[in-house]
C-alpha positions in Angstrom: -12.0 -19.2 1.4 -10.9 -22.4 -0.3 -10.2 -25.3 2.1 -6.7 -25.8 0.7 -5.9 -22.1 1.3 -7.0 -22.6 4.9 -4.7 -25.6 5.2 -1.7 -23.6 3.8 -2.4 -20.4 5.9 -3.4 -22.3 9.0 -6.7 -20.4 9.7 -9.5 -18.5 8.1 -9.4 -14.8 7.6 -10.7 -12.6 10.4 -12.5 -10.2 8.2 -13.6 -9.8 4.6 -14.0 -6.2 3.3 -15.2 -4.7 0.1 -14.2 -1.4 -1.7 -17.9 -0.2 -1.5 -17.6 -0.2 2.3 -15.1 2.6 1.9 -16.5 4.8 -0.8 -15.6 3.0 -3.9 -18.4 1.8 -6.2 -16.7 -1.6 -6.9 -16.8 -5.2 -5.7 -13.6 -7.1 -4.9 -13.3 -9.0 -1.6 -10.2 -8.4 0.4 -9.4 -10.8 3.3 -7.7 -9.5 6.4 -5.9 -11.5 9.0 -5.9 -9.2 12.1 -3.2 -9.7 14.6 -3.9 -7.5 17.6 -6.0 -5.2 15.5 -9.8 -4.5 15.8 -12.0 -5.2 12.7 -11.9 -2.4 10.2 -15.1 -0.4 10.4 -16.7 0.8 7.2 -16.3 4.6 6.6 -18.5 5.3 3.6 -20.9 2.6 2.5 -21.9 3.1 -1.1 -23.3 -0.4 -1.8 -26.8 0.9 -2.9 -25.3 3.2 -5.5 -22.9 0.5 -6.7 -25.7 -2.0 -7.1 -27.3 0.3 -9.6 -24.3 -0.1 -11.9 -24.0 -2.9 -14.5 -22.0 -5.9 -13.3 -19.1 -5.2 -15.6 -18.7 -1.8 -14.0 -19.0 -2.7 -10.3 -16.9 -5.8 -10.9 -14.4 -4.0 -13.1 -11.4 -5.8 -11.8 -13.0 -9.2 -12.4 -13.7 -8.2 -16.1 -10.2 -6.8 -16.8 -8.8 -8.2 -20.1 -5.6 -10.1 -20.0 -2.5 -7.9 -20.0 1.0 -7.8 -18.5 -0.3 -5.3 -15.7 -3.6 -7.1 -14.9 -2.2 -8.6 -11.7 -0.9 -5.2 -10.6 -4.3 -3.4 -11.1 -6.1 -6.3 -9.3 -3.6 -6.0 -6.4 -3.9 -2.2 -5.9 -5.1 -1.0 -2.5 -8.2 1.3 -2.8 -7.4 4.6 -1.2 -10.6 4.6 0.9 -9.4 1.3 2.5 -5.9 2.6 3.0 -7.2 5.7 4.6 -9.5 3.7 6.9 -6.6 1.5 8.0 -4.4 4.6 8.6 -7.1 6.3 10.6 -8.3 3.3 12.6 -5.0 1.5 13.1 -2.5 4.3 12.8 -1.1 4.0 16.3 -1.0 0.2 16.2 0.5 -0.7 12.9 3.8 -2.4 12.5 5.3 0.3 10.4 5.0 2.9 13.1 8.1 3.5 15.1 9.0 5.3 18.3 11.2 8.4 17.9 12.0 10.6 20.9 8.8 9.5 22.7 6.6 10.5 19.7 4.9 8.0 17.4 5.4 8.5 13.6 3.6 6.6 10.8 4.8 5.3 7.5 3.0 8.3 5.8 5.3 10.6 7.9 8.5 8.6 7.7 8.6 7.7 3.9 8.6 11.3 2.7 11.3 12.2 5.3 13.5 9.2 4.2 12.9 10.2 0.5 14.1 13.8 1.2 17.1 12.5 3.1 18.1 10.2 0.2 17.5 12.9 -2.4 19.3 15.6 -0.5 22.2 13.7 1.0 22.8 10.2 -0.4 22.1 10.9 -4.1 24.4 14.0 -4.3 27.1 11.9 -2.6 26.9 9.2 -5.2 26.7 11.8 -8.0 29.9 13.5 -6.7 31.9 10.3 -7.2 31.5 10.6 -10.9 31.2 7.6 -13.3 31.8 5.2 -10.4 28.8 6.4 -8.5 26.5 6.7 -11.5 25.0 3.2 -11.1 24.3 3.7 -7.5 22.8 7.1 -8.1 20.6 5.6 -10.8 19.3 2.9 -8.4 18.5 5.4 -5.7 16.7 7.6 -8.2 14.6 4.6 -9.5 13.7 3.8 -5.9 12.7 7.5 -5.3 10.6 7.5 -8.4 8.9 4.2 -7.3 8.2 5.7 -3.8 6.8 8.9 -5.3 4.4 6.9 -7.5 3.4 4.7 -4.5 2.6 7.8 -2.4 0.7 9.4 -5.3 -1.4 6.3 -5.9 -1.9 5.5 -2.2 -0.5 2.0 -2.7 0.3 1.1 0.9 2.0 -2.2 0.0 4.3 -0.5 -2.5 5.0 2.3 0.1 6.2 -0.3 2.6 8.3 -2.0 0.0 9.9 1.4 -1.0 10.5 2.3 2.7 12.3 -1.0 3.4 14.3 -0.7 0.2 15.4 3.0 0.9 16.2 2.1 4.5 18.5 -0.6 3.2 20.4 2.0 1.1 21.1 4.3 4.0 
């Protein structure tokens, strides 16, 4: 980590993980700052297989050509990493909440919230007519974004969608 980054953040990362530690034959370091969480344990080390690939394949994200979406592709959370986080930290993550004595995860709550918005709030806005069309369009756009985030396993986007949809309740 660059010394100026350490100055800004205030400390070094607690752990550096790679996609190949979680079943993806790619290299791209991800730094983790763990507050009250144990280090993430590798679940499917494929480093040997990955090292047989040419550099431009195993470092695919590094070699991406310039494009408007390059930042988004480089920011994507690998599904193997997201699954390991969910499995290993599921009961400890900050997006888990207590309901009636039972713990529920973001993966449980986001689809429930989406269904509630689709089945209750969206029809209410549509019933208003032209006055509710803009609000209905915004809700539908958020639902589409959440559906895409779930399909791609993009945990950061899922959190963003959850927070946005909760704000519309």
